N, C-alpha and C positions, 0 to 999 in steps of 0.2 A: 403502523404498529412497530416496525423494526426500529424506527428512530426513538420510540419511547423506551425500549429496554436495551438497546444497543447503540447508544448515541456516541459515546467516546470510550475508547479502550483505556484501561488503567490497570494498575497492580501487576500481578505476575504475568498476565497475558501480554500486556504492553511490554514489560521488561523482556519477555521471551523474544519478541520480534525485534526490539531495539538491540538485542545482543548481536544481531547480524549486521547492524549498521555501525561497525566498530572502527571505521576509518574516516578521517576528515573529508577525504576526497570522494567518498562513496556517492553513487547515484542510485536511487531506488525507484523502481517502477512497480506499482502495485496494481496487478490485474484485479478486476472486480472490486474496485475501491469503494463502490457504493456511496454511502453517506459520509465517508471520510473518517470513520471511527478509528482507523489506524493512521490514515494520512495526516489528519490535523495534528495529533500529538507529535508525529515525526516532524512536521513543519515547525511546531512550537519549540522544538529542540534544535532547530537550525539545520536539519537534514534535508538535502536536496532530493525531493521526492515528487514524482508525477504519478498519476493514476488514470485508469480507464475503466469504463463500465458500459453495460448495454442499456442501462436504465437512465434516461434523461432526467426523470424525476429524482432519482437518488443523487445524480451529479448536481442537480440544482440545490438540493439540501446541503451537499458538501460545500459548494461555493458559498452559500448563505452562511454556514457555520464559520467558514474561513474569514469571510468578509467581516463578520461580527467581532472577530479577533484581530482585525487589521492584517489578515493574511490573504494571499491570492492563490488559491489552490490551482495547480496546473493539472486539470482533469479533462478527459476527452471521451467522446462516445466511440467505442470500438467493440467489436465482438471478440470473444476469447479465441475464436478460430483464426483470427488475424494476428494473434500474439507474436509469433515468430517474425512475421513481416514487420510488425510494429517495432520490435526490438532492433532489427537491422536498420530500419529507417531512422531511428534515433541514435545511430552511431555505435550501437553495441555490436561487437564483432565476435567475441568469445563468450559462449553461454555454457555454464556448467550447472547441472541439476544435482542438488543435494537432498537426500531424504533425512529428515531429523525427527526425533521424538518430541512430543509437545512438552515434556517436563512435568506433566500432571499425573503421570503414572497410569494413564488409561490406555496406553498402547496406540494412541492416535499419532499419526505421523503427517508431516507437512512437507511439501516440496518447496525448496528455496532455490531460486535461480541466482547464480552469481555471474554478473556480466562485466565485461571490460571492453 
């Protein structure tokens, strides 16, 4: 069901997240990447992105969507509880957490990790 109504991010929602990938050398790690609704559009724009999720089924959908577009999503099975360890094992040393408003005026905020 999730794939039916949330297949690929677009419009303002996608633009909001893309605004954080504003450097050519940026590396993006998407926790809970699921079916690739954000990951795939990032890849299509040439952004170096990897993702992880706890659902093998969702990761399979992500890989299939990427393959259909001649992309090879770098996605892995990991638990969110292992997030900090995963960051450090991928060479990220400095992790900053930013809380940002969603831009939709509903007061929702998101946590964005900036890593180097």
